[in-house]
C-alpha positions, 0 to 999 in steps of 0.5 A: 650355902652356894660357894658364891656366897661364902666367897664373893658375898658373904655379908649381903647376900643369904640363902635363907627364908628367915625374914628375922635372920634377914633383919638382923644382918640388915642392923649389922650392916647399918651399924658397920658399913654407913659412909660419911654422909649416913648411907648405906654403902655395899662391902661386898658389890661396887667400889670399894677399898680393893676395888675403888672403881668396882671394876670386878662387880661390872666386868672380869678381873683386868688381869683376866680380860686380855686372855679373855678378849681373844677366847674364840668360845668368848667371844666379845662378852666382856666387853658390854658395848664399847663401855670402859670402866673409865666411861663409868662411874657409880652414883646414887639416884639423886645424882642421876634422876632427872629431879632429885626433889621428885626421885622414888624407888617407885614412885606414889602415882603412875602418871608422872610422865617422862617429859613427854609432850604435852599433847601426847600426856594429854591423849594418854590421859583421856584414854586412861580415863575412858578405860576406867569407864571401860573397867566400871569396877572399883576393885578393878581399879585400885589405886597402887601406892607403889606402881610398878608396870610393865611400862617402867622397863626399859634395856640398857648397854648389857645384852640382858633382854632376857632378863629384861623382858622377864622383869617386864612381865614381872611387873605386871603381877602385883603378888610376884613382884611385891615378893620380889621386892620385899614390899613393906618388909624392910621400908625403914632402911630405904632411907640409908640407899639400902634395899633387900630382893627376895630372889631364887637361885638352886631352888633356894630362896636367896636374900639380896641385899644391895646400896642404891649406887648403879653404873651411870654413863654422861651424855652429850648434854652432860646429864648422867644415867643409867648405863645399863636397865633404867626406868621409863620414868627418869625420876624411877629407880627400881628397875635399875636396882632389880638389875643390880641385884640380880647381877650380884647373884649372878657375880657380876654384870657381865654375867648376864650378857646372853641367856635364857628368858625362862631362867630369869622368870624362874630366878624373879618369881619362883616358878617353873618355865618351859620352852617350845619351839614352833613354826608357822606349819604348827596345828593353829587351833591347837596352838592357840588353845595353848595360848589361851590356856597360858594367858587365862591361867596367870602365866607370864609368856615370853617369845622370840625368833632366832634360827640358830641351830634351825638346818631343817630351814634353808638359808635363803629363807631364814635371811628372807624372813629376818629381813622381812621381820626387821622392816616390820619392826620385829627384831632377830634374836630379841627376847619380847614379853607377851602380855596378854592374848585375846579374841576380839569380835568384830563390832560391825560383824560379832561372828568374824573373831579376831586372834589377838597378841599384845606384846612388849619390846623391852627396849627404851622408848628412844628405840621406837622399835614396835610392830609396824604390821597389820593392827599397829597402833597406828592403823586405820583398822582401829576403829574407835568401837574397835579400840572400846571392844579390844579394852573391854575383852581386857577388862573381863579377862580372868587374870590375877594381873593389874587389871590397868595393865589388861588396858592398851593405850594407842599412839603412847611410844612404849614399845607395846604392840597388838598383832594377829596371831597368824602374823605371831606364827610367822615372825616369832618361833619359841614361845617361854612361859611360867605358870602357877598350878591351881589350888588344889595341888601341892608339891615336895622338893627333894635336895640331892646329889651325883656323888658321882653320876652313874651314867645313863642305861643300858651303857652305864651298867651301874647306872641304878645307883644314881638317885632314885626316889619311890612313892605310891598313890592311891588315885588316879593322880597328875603329876608333873616333876621337875629335875634342876641342876645349879645354875653355873653362872653363880660360881665366882670362877666359872667363865662362858660358856656356861656349861651344864650336864645333860639332865634326864627324868625316868619313872618306872612303874614297880611292884609294891613289894620293890624298894628301888628300880636295878634292872633296866626294863623299858616296858616299866617306863611311865614318864620319861623327858627329854634330855637337854644340857639345860638348867632343868628338865621336866616330865608330867602326866597321869598316873594310876594307883599304884608304885613308883620310882623316878631316877634322876640321871646324869649324861656324864659318868663319874660327874659330881654335883648337886640336883634338885627334884621337885614333883608336884600333883593334884591328889590329896595329902593322904593320897600320896607317900613318899618313901624318902622321907627328906623331903621338903614341902613347897610352902611357896605355893600354898602361901602364894594361892592364900594370899591370892585368894584374898586379894583377888578372889576366886579364879575364873571356872574357865581359867581353872578348867584350863589350868587343869588341862595344862596339867596334862600338857600343851596339847596338840600344838604340831601337825600329826606329820611333826608330832615328837615323840620322847627318847624313851616311852613305854606303856603298861602293857595293860593299857591301851595303844595311844591314839596318834592325837594323844601322841602330840600330848608331849610337852607340859609345863612345869612349876618349881617353887621354893620353900617360904617360912613365915617369920611371923609367930603362928600356932602350929599343928602336927599333921600327917601329909605324904605318909610323914608327920609334920609341923605346920602353921595351923592356917596352913593344915586344912589347905589341898595339896597340891607308848608308842608301838613297842618298848625300848630294847637299849639307850647307848652312848649317843642318848647318854650324851646327846643334847640335840633333841628337838623339843628341847632346844631353847632359843633366846639370845644370838650368842648363847644359842651359837655356843649351845648349838656347837655344843650340841653338835659336839656331843652328837658327834661324840666330842668334847666342845674343844675337839668339836671346835678344833676339829676340822682345822686339825689334820685329817689324820688326826679327824679320822683318829678321833672319829674311831676313837668315838664310834657310836659303839666301840664293842659293835660288830665292825659290819653293823652300825646300830642307831636304833631308838636314839631319838635323834630325829630328822636333824640328827640323822643328817648329822651322821650322814657322813659317819654312816657313809664312811663306815667300813664294810657296812651290812647292817643299818638299824634305825629304828624308833627315830622319828624319822620322816620321808625326806631324810630317807630318800636322802639316805638312800641316795648318800648310800648309793653315792657313797658305794656301800655294795656290801649292805644286806639289811636296813630296819626302819621299823617303828618310824610312823611318818615314813611313807611311801615316797621313802618306800619307793626310795628304799625299793630304788635302792635295793634295785641298785645295791642288789646284796641287801636281802631284807628292809624291815618297815614294821611300823611305818605308813608304806602301804601294802602295795609298796610293801610288796614291791621291796619284799620282791626285790629283796627276795630277787636279791636273795635268790641272786646271792645265793646263785653267786 
């Protein structure tokens, strides 16, 4: 079990998929933990004899708070909107609901309002009647007996918008939400004020049991309301209890301050999320196709605007855009949920199609923070015909979402708004999503560990001792692989910043006779993830028949940690064989698809086609000059050289679901799957499962430790991202986080000693600066300018294969000239295809000034023959001058 279970909540948090086991635990709790009123009182979380105010369930222990308050690495994380424990009291729903007689976990009818004025309520009722007429299909407007909605979810005083946005998205998927709240599983315990939630942590199902007491504060009018997340309807309380259960899973409420929406989506749904950073210069058509793929395949999508770590954007531009966004109703650093995307034809001119997104702000309605730009609710462009056309498209949306959720009601203060795609690209820059795989996909999972980690090749000489998993396939197969590490929030003694290891996945093609990989041969690398210090990393692509080996890498050599490998594929069960048999089938995927097909019918052919294309990657979202390439990449010598447009297929959404064991008795049969005989329920037996220009020569310390990888930057909340950016920079400079924080405040002599201690390669020749194939991009090179300028006796500068562009090379030439690196003899910029004539002319100018330069290698760039000849003529003249000297 996870350490937090045994140390903190041994009686109410359980890592299991067995509902019968949970029932036994519930019976024991009812027998032993009822208070004098006959209600369940949580023995682990909230007020108890040792902590009568429940302080440690909200804040850090009192003895730590003074120390933490002055810790710059923590900041105000132990301060929840100025609330102290004496301002809070734990109340049951009947004590904080507006009408105790109408108090429900989920109301029977969604029509109960929050005291909206009569005129607005009547307008909403009329709008909803029109919506039902548009739907005109009985099964699409099913009466939800326990109806959750994205409208229900309101953020409170806790800085957990990342979690609240995820919860709002989960609420529009009846199937996922039903699993989360254990719908109809344990209803007999609700009368005791006991609720059970099914969540995910570290790739395992966890059942979290809570009572119905939540932290509340008193308003000026004497009314008590939940201090943190709450329902829009003041007579419902499911939002507060789900947040409480999630806080418990993460030890305490304060641990939810700042985080990543994709991680919350995974914890609530079991799905595997991804994050994509973009700019308004993105290839719009391709990116819109990505949005449609996500929406039509029942993905849950989030978005935010955040510039922390974006050194490529001038500060004045950032300030201007933040101000403009705020005036338009978009909050900087805030996590929003994207409910759906639509292509809506103009009723007056059907050839004119509007690309629109519907977005949810998780803040409560009293904040009134909706988009007020083009297509806002009161925009005169919303004619009656246009409104009808918009909702008609929503009714036809190929989705598993509740159809009522697809209908928009104009004028309702619900913090849901519509904006056009172009405006979205202007005011947002980060996309987050999770999705289901198609029915024909299956998956397995390994629970492994680094005991310890042996680093990353080639610097880690014993890297091959890291966990390896071999398999062979018999046909062309799409595959998606995810590596995950334990969540640091769940360890009770952890404090912010919650540090994570830098993870990397590498897939090698091997001979059928080989059982593992022992030599680092970059030519055999077929797939390789981006390295990142995130909770998980992934890689995916198409594989041909043959044998492959997955190597799980942790950049911190000597680190000891568990790790979880999830592998998804679209071939049948007898067409893939895993040699290591200690895997578990991810049954969650199969069971979920089975239930959804029964309750929603088959997905449309269009959606299925889009979903299949999604498994190959989110394609074409960058312009050619912005194309991102993996840190490590090679191609089979027999494969043709990839076309430029194919190089853009670098981001793939993956899925991660945990094992679910049906506790109901069912006949078991034996079946062969993935080269192993397993026993499965009979109902599951018939289900179908689920390189650049040259090979890389080396991977050195910057790759081993760096998280400054532009494709993997994750942006959600300001404080979390500031910490991540500082961590990125520390790793790039070769410093620990603490050293980086103190670096510029220590004496110059000590700075010089640290720089000398953490040179890129301690074994290098003193005249050579070899930074080839680090993949750090333009931003990474700029961060290294100072080190290059100060390099003693620099003669050879190698920057091959780093995804460098024109501007950064021009700046480099200027910096080399100003720093008087007059001993420089050779510069190698090969395998940087974005370098063109502008940079070439800058290099020519540098060679004219630094006359010791005898060679500039630009093979694999876009420099024209004419400019190359000009550079070669100058370096030949320099060589003759040196000989004459």
